[in-house]
C-alpha beads as a LAMMPS data file, in Angstrom:
LAMMPS data file: protein, C-alpha beads

83 atoms
82 bonds

1 atom types
1 bond types

-500.0 500.0 xlo xhi
-500.0 500.0 ylo yhi
-500.0 500.0 zlo zhi

Masses

1 110.0

Atoms # bond

1 1 1 4.406 13.548 -11.511
2 1 1 5.704 9.584 -10.973
3 1 1 5.221 7.123 -14.590
4 1 1 4.122 4.616 -12.250
5 1 1 1.796 5.752 -9.571
6 1 1 -1.430 4.080 -10.380
7 1 1 -4.776 5.236 -8.414
8 1 1 -6.118 3.568 -6.062
9 1 1 -7.507 1.155 -7.310
10 1 1 -6.494 -2.205 -6.031
11 1 1 -7.522 -5.073 -6.628
12 1 1 -7.064 -8.502 -4.671
13 1 1 -8.354 -12.202 -4.392
14 1 1 -8.914 -15.121 -1.866
15 1 1 -8.326 -17.927 -4.332
16 1 1 -4.560 -17.566 -6.148
17 1 1 -6.563 -15.130 -9.104
18 1 1 -9.281 -17.260 -9.860
19 1 1 -11.749 -14.160 -8.930
20 1 1 -10.828 -10.954 -7.495
21 1 1 -13.170 -8.002 -6.424
22 1 1 -12.174 -4.445 -6.214
23 1 1 -11.006 -3.229 -2.391
24 1 1 -10.498 0.976 -2.833
25 1 1 -9.182 2.416 1.038
26 1 1 -10.777 5.150 1.870
27 1 1 -8.653 7.510 1.268
28 1 1 -8.441 6.454 -2.096
29 1 1 -4.643 7.988 -2.488
30 1 1 -2.553 7.738 -5.700
31 1 1 -0.054 4.996 -4.674
32 1 1 3.042 4.850 -6.117
33 1 1 4.926 1.627 -3.960
34 1 1 3.395 -1.740 -2.300
35 1 1 4.833 -3.719 0.222
36 1 1 4.489 -6.325 3.140
37 1 1 5.149 -6.357 6.402
38 1 1 6.764 -9.238 8.986
39 1 1 3.451 -9.452 9.707
40 1 1 1.263 -9.155 6.730
41 1 1 0.507 -5.876 7.023
42 1 1 0.444 -3.940 3.819
43 1 1 2.002 -0.451 4.072
44 1 1 1.966 1.325 0.838
45 1 1 3.665 4.707 -0.224
46 1 1 1.779 7.319 -2.368
47 1 1 -0.359 10.835 -2.190
48 1 1 -1.247 10.154 1.421
49 1 1 1.988 9.143 2.378
50 1 1 3.054 5.501 3.880
51 1 1 -0.087 4.432 4.759
52 1 1 -1.190 1.113 5.702
53 1 1 -3.066 -1.913 5.857
54 1 1 -4.756 -5.468 7.972
55 1 1 -2.920 -8.377 5.402
56 1 1 -6.456 -7.909 3.812
57 1 1 -6.525 -5.085 3.486
58 1 1 -9.946 -3.893 5.041
59 1 1 -8.295 -1.052 7.210
60 1 1 -6.068 1.248 6.353
61 1 1 -4.158 4.108 8.512
62 1 1 -2.448 7.136 7.842
63 1 1 1.659 6.547 9.332
64 1 1 3.710 9.138 7.718
65 1 1 2.260 12.592 5.858
66 1 1 5.411 12.241 3.740
67 1 1 5.893 13.801 0.145
68 1 1 5.307 11.874 -2.369
69 1 1 7.564 8.734 -2.822
70 1 1 8.703 6.499 -4.846
71 1 1 9.176 3.099 -3.238
72 1 1 9.029 1.933 0.223
73 1 1 10.615 -1.523 1.568
74 1 1 9.374 -3.216 4.784
75 1 1 12.553 -5.221 6.310
76 1 1 12.345 -8.653 8.136
77 1 1 12.340 -6.922 10.474
78 1 1 9.319 -4.849 10.060
79 1 1 11.747 -1.795 9.209
80 1 1 10.182 1.059 6.809
81 1 1 12.233 2.707 4.377
82 1 1 11.814 4.875 1.523
83 1 1 12.961 7.420 -1.238

Bonds

1 1 1 2
2 1 2 3
3 1 3 4
4 1 4 5
5 1 5 6
6 1 6 7
7 1 7 8
8 1 8 9
9 1 9 10
10 1 10 11
11 1 11 12
12 1 12 13
13 1 13 14
14 1 14 15
15 1 15 16
16 1 16 17
17 1 17 18
18 1 18 19
19 1 19 20
20 1 20 21
21 1 21 22
22 1 22 23
23 1 23 24
24 1 24 25
25 1 25 26
26 1 26 27
27 1 27 28
28 1 28 29
29 1 29 30
30 1 30 31
31 1 31 32
32 1 32 33
33 1 33 34
34 1 34 35
35 1 35 36
36 1 36 37
37 1 37 38
38 1 38 39
39 1 39 40
40 1 40 41
41 1 41 42
42 1 42 43
43 1 43 44
44 1 44 45
45 1 45 46
46 1 46 47
47 1 47 48
48 1 48 49
49 1 49 50
50 1 50 51
51 1 51 52
52 1 52 53
53 1 53 54
54 1 54 55
55 1 55 56
56 1 56 57
57 1 57 58
58 1 58 59
59 1 59 60
60 1 60 61
61 1 61 62
62 1 62 63
63 1 63 64
64 1 64 65
65 1 65 66
66 1 66 67
67 1 67 68
68 1 68 69
69 1 69 70
70 1 70 71
71 1 71 72
72 1 72 73
73 1 73 74
74 1 74 75
75 1 75 76
76 1 76 77
77 1 77 78
78 1 78 79
79 1 79 80
80 1 80 81
81 1 81 82
82 1 82 83
């Protein structure tokens, strides 16, 4: 069990932190890490493997089913690395 994992509670602010809105992916995963791709998409690793979303976190999809990883990194060229 990852001690730094969090259970699907994502919040977003589009006004520099003045107001916050709750936005959970429909999969309701346990997240271990989340990062941003060069195009602004969100890449996360968690209980459903590696999932991605558009930059607003509205549409999530599963990229790869994996064991629960600890961290995900996205290079400037869009290469996704995880462990």
